[in-house]
N, C-alpha and C positions, 0 to 999 in steps of 0.2 A: 504494500499500500504506499509506504514511504517513497519507494522508487517511482511509483506511478505519479505521485504528487510532484516529485522532483522533476520528472519529465514534462508534466503539464506546465509547471512553473518556468522551466527552462525554455519551452516553446513559446510561452507567453512573452517572456523577456526578449526573445529574438523576433517574433512575428510582429508584435505591436509597434516597436520602433520602425521596422521595415514598412509596415502599413502606413504609419504616420508620415514617414519620409516620402513614400510614393504619392501621398495625397497633398504634399507641400505645394503651395501655389507660388507662381512667379508672376509679377505684374509689371506693366509699363504704362505710364500715363500719357495720353495724347490730348492736345488742344488743337482745334481747327478754327480757322477764320474764313471769311468770304473773300470778296474781291478787293485787293489793294490797288486803288486807282490814283492817278496823279494828273489831274486836269491843270490847265494853265494857271488858274487862280491859285491852286495849291503851290505850284512852283513859285509864283511871285510872292506868296505869303512866306515861304521858307527862305527866300533870299535875304541875306544880311547886308548891313551897310558896307561891308568890305568886299561884297561880291560872292562870298561863300554861301552855303545853304545849310540850314539847321532844321532837323525834324524831330529831335528828341522829345520836345514837349507834346507832339502829336500822340505819343503812346504812353505818356506818364501815368494815366489813370488806369491803363489796361495791363501794365507791366507785371503786376503781381499774379494776374491770371496766367500769363505766359510762363513765368519762372516757376510756377507751381506744377508745371508739366515737364515730363522728360523730353518730349518732342512737341514743338509747336509748329504747325504747318500753315503756310500762308500762300494764297494764290496770287502771284505777282503779275497782275494784269497791266504790265508796262514793259518797256525795254530800257536798258541803260547803255545807249549807244553813243553817248557823249553830246556835247553842245552842237548846235543850238538846241536848248531843251524846249520841248513842245508837249502840249496836252492833246485833247481829243481833236481830230480823229486819229492822229498818228503820234503815239506816245513815245517820248524819250525823257527820262528823268535823271536828275543828278544822282551820282553814286552815293551821296550822303543819305539818301532815302533808304537804300539797302543796308547801309551801315547802322542807321538808327534803329530800324526794325530788328536787326540782329542784336544790338545792345539791349533792346527791350525784352529779348528772350526768344525770338523766333529763330529756329535753326533748320527748318526744312522749307524750301521754296518749290512751288509748282510752276513749271514753265510751259506746259502745253495749253495754250489759250489762243484766242483769235487776235491778240495784240502783240505777241512775242516777235512777229515778223514785220511790225509797223515800219521799221527802218531797214528792211531787207535782211538778207542772210548775214551780212557783215555786222549789222546792229545786233542781231540775235547772238552771234558769236561773241561779240563784246560783252553782252549781258551775262552769258554763262561763264565767261572768263572772269568777270568780276566775282560771281558767286564762288567760283573755285578759289580765287585769291583770298576770299573771306573765310574759307573753310566751311561753307554752307552746303548742307545736303541739298541736292536738287534732282528732279526727275521730270520726264515728259518730252525731252528733246535729246540732247547729246547723251544723257543718261536715260535710257528707256525706263528704268526702274531703279529703286534704291532700297537697300536692306538696312533697317535700323535695329540695332541691338543694344539691350540694356537689361540688367537684373535677371540675366538668364533667359530673356525672351528676345526672339528675332522676329521682326515684322517687315514684310515687303510692302512698299508703297508704290503704286502704279498711277500714271496720270495720262489722260487722253482728252483731245478736243475734237469737237464736231467739224472744225475748219479753221481757216485763217482769213483775216481781212485782206491780206496781200499774198498773192501766189508767187512762189519762187521755185527754182529748181530744187526738187527734193534731194538731190545729191549734194547741193551746196550747204544745206542745213537740215538735219534730220528732225522729224516731228512725229509724235505719236497721235495719229488720227484714230477716230473711233471706228475700229474695224474689229469685228468679233474674232476673226482669224488671228489678227495680230495680238489681241488681248489674250486669247487662249494660248498663243505661243509664249508670251511673257509669263503667264501663270505657270506654265510647265517649266520654264527656266528657273523661276524663283523657288518652285517646289524642289527642284533638283538641288538647290542650295540649302535645303533643309529648314526653311522658315517655319515658324509656328503659326503664322496667319498672314492674310493678305488684306490690305486696305486699297481700294480703288477710288481715285479722285477723278471725277468726270466733269469736263467743261461742256455743258449741254443745256437743252431746254430752250424755252421761248422767253425772250427778255420781257420783264415786267408783268409776267403772268404769275399769280399767286398759287396756282395749281399745277402740279407737274403734268407734262404732256404724256400722251399714250406711249411715245417712244422712250421717254425717261422711265416709265414704269416697266415697259418691256425689258429694257436693258438692266434695270435693277433686279428684276426677277431672274434674268439670264445670268447675271454675275453671281447671284446667290446659288444658282445651280452649279456654277463652277467652283464653289467653295469659298468665295470671297466673304469675309466676315463683316466688313463695313464699307459702305459707299458714301462718299462725300461729294456733293455737287456744288457747282459754281456757274456763273454767267447770267442768270436771269436778273441779277441786281436787286432782287427783292427776296425776302424769305419765303421758303416753301416748306411744307410739313416734313416732319421726321417720323419714320415708321420703324417698328422693330418686330422681330420674330423671336419666340422663346421655345426652349425645349421643355420637356416634362417636369424638370426640376424648377422651372421658372427663371432660368438663366437666359440672358439675351444672347442668342447665337448669330443674329444678323441685324444690322442697323443700316438704314439708308436715310440720309439727310439730303433731300432733293436740291435744296439751295440754302446757303447761309446768308444770302444777300450781300450787300456791300460791307466791307470792313471800314474803308475810308474812301471818300470821294468828294467831288463838288457838285454832285447831281442835286438839283434844286428842290424837287418835289419831296414830300415828307416821307412816303413809304420807302424810297430808295436810300433815305438817310438812316433808316433803321435796319440793322442787321443782327446776326447772332454769332456768338462763339459757342463751340461745342466741346465738352470735355468728356472723356471716358477712360476707364482702366481696361487694358487688354490683358486678360488673365489666362495663364496656361497651367494646367495641372497634368498629372500623368494620364488622366482619362478624358479630359475635355479642354476646349478652348472657348472662351466666352467673353462678353463685354460686361463690365461691372460698373455700377454707379455712374451711368450717363446723365449729364445735366447740360442745360443750355442757359444762356444769359443774353438778354437784349443789350445791344450797344447802339449808340447814337453818334452820328457825326455832328459834334457841337461846334458852332462857328461864332464864337464871341468876337466882337470888335474892340480892340485895345489900341489906343493912340492912332486911331483912324486906320487900323490895319486889321483885316480879318484873319483870325487864327483858326487852326483846325485841331480838334482833339477827338480821340475815340473814348467815349464815355459810357461806362456801364450804367444802364438805366432800368433794370428790372424792378428796382424798388426806389421810390423817391427819397427815402431816408438816406440813400447812399450818395445823392448828388444835390440835395436841396440847399446845402450850404455852399455849394460851388456855383450852381446855376442860379444866380440871384435875380435875373430878369424874369418876372412873372410870365411874360409872353413866351419865352423859351420853354419854361416849365410846362405851360399849358399845351404847347405843341408836342412836347415829349410824351406827356401823359395820354393825350388823345390818340397819338399815333400808336403807342404801345397797346392801348386798349383796343384799338381797331384791329391790330394784328393778332392780339390774343383771341379775339372773337373768331377770327378766321382760322387760328390754330387750336381751337377749342377741343378738338378730338385727338390730342396727342396721346400716344399709347401709354398704358400703365408701365411704370418702371423708369420713365425718363422724366426728370423734374426740371422746372424752371428754378434757377438759383435766385432766391429772394428771401427777404427777411420775414420771420414769423413774429408778428408784432407783440403777442403776449409775453414773448421771452426777450423783447428788446431791452437792452441795458443802456443806461445813460453813458454818453461819451464814447460810444463805439466809433472808431475813427474810420475814415475812408481808406481802404486798402485791403490788406489780408484780413479775412474774417474767419471766425470759427466755422468749421464745416460739419459740426454735429447736427443731427436731424432737428432738434428743437429750435435751432436758429434758422437753418435753411430747410425749406419745405417745398413739396410739390403740390400742395393743396390748391384747389381752384381759386383764381384771383377774381375779385369783384371788378366788373367792367361796366359800372353804371353810368359812365360819362356818355353824353349824347354823341352819336356817331356823325360827325360833320367833317371828317377828313375826306378829301377828294378821293373818289373811288379810283382803283387802278385802271379801270376801263376809260375814265375820263383822262387820266394821265397818258395812256397809250394813244388816245385820239389826238390830244394836243401835240404829242411827240411826232406823230405821223404827219400832221399838218406842217410842223416846223421843219421837219427833216427833209432834205432833198436826196438823201442816200437810201439804200435798200433797207427794209426792216430787219431787225434782229442783228444789227451790226454796231455794237457799241463797245 
């Protein structure tokens, strides 16, 4: 009997640690933004008295969201092809913009979009050369994909675009266009590298449409069938819904954010001034791979005028308590509140398990500062938000109509 007990005890001592070790999870945290754009007014705003350019203040209020992630991914919808610097419709931005967003914590740039070739293949080559000189991960053009590794987790990021505003010789500068055969080829390549999961970033959709197109939905479904864990969209310049799929344990095994809207721009209408940042943990265990703790937060391109000069800031605005002491103009505050409430109504059917990051008022403490905030559930919550404000924000349909009348170019090219 004693020998039997000893054998059972010995097996328990061996098997339990092995089981616990096999269930050990490894995780890496991602943050995604929408379109980083650089219109002419933004370039003029960044110009200093000595002719240099400064952008650090643009990202001062969002920096803590970036540095809280292991990898922060930005869609760089501009080129860095040198002076003369220009905005829409042919973007070329000062190098200081890329340096500033890197200092803010961004470390992965997406290059497959309809503006990377605005200055031709030579301008696109200068752009990726700048990224290489900064040590920035990038994918979508000269790098068809990139593998990001940390904390024992390796994740492949792929990037594709529906097209380009300027056609060039494909041999002069490579570009990942949305071709399912090409995407499947890249997926096979990264799987051979032994990655734990795949994130696919798609430059797709119809500009200024709040609802994903049938093609977006088809491609998202197809990517899920290929084993992609997350799909992050850009290009519409307005936010579109986020959808998830769960397994029998309730873990998110697939997430698609059809569009995160603009990150920063000089687009004038209200809805394109409101975008989202998206956070989630990519978790790997011995038995499964899933997404944990996904949350999003509304951001606003705030444009205060100081000393007769318009400045640009990316401002988190999911909760007024985070910005009411910064945005002191009541007219600005009213615009933010109404626009956020308008988009919340449209996004009212967000799936269970993904939360809007905002304060839960009953647990509000006095003197909570703007910046890094506690992340435990009593303070941050995903409970429904009251949207009692009257809906008098211009509809996106009105915006599209005005834009079509004003523009002499083809639709869907911004």
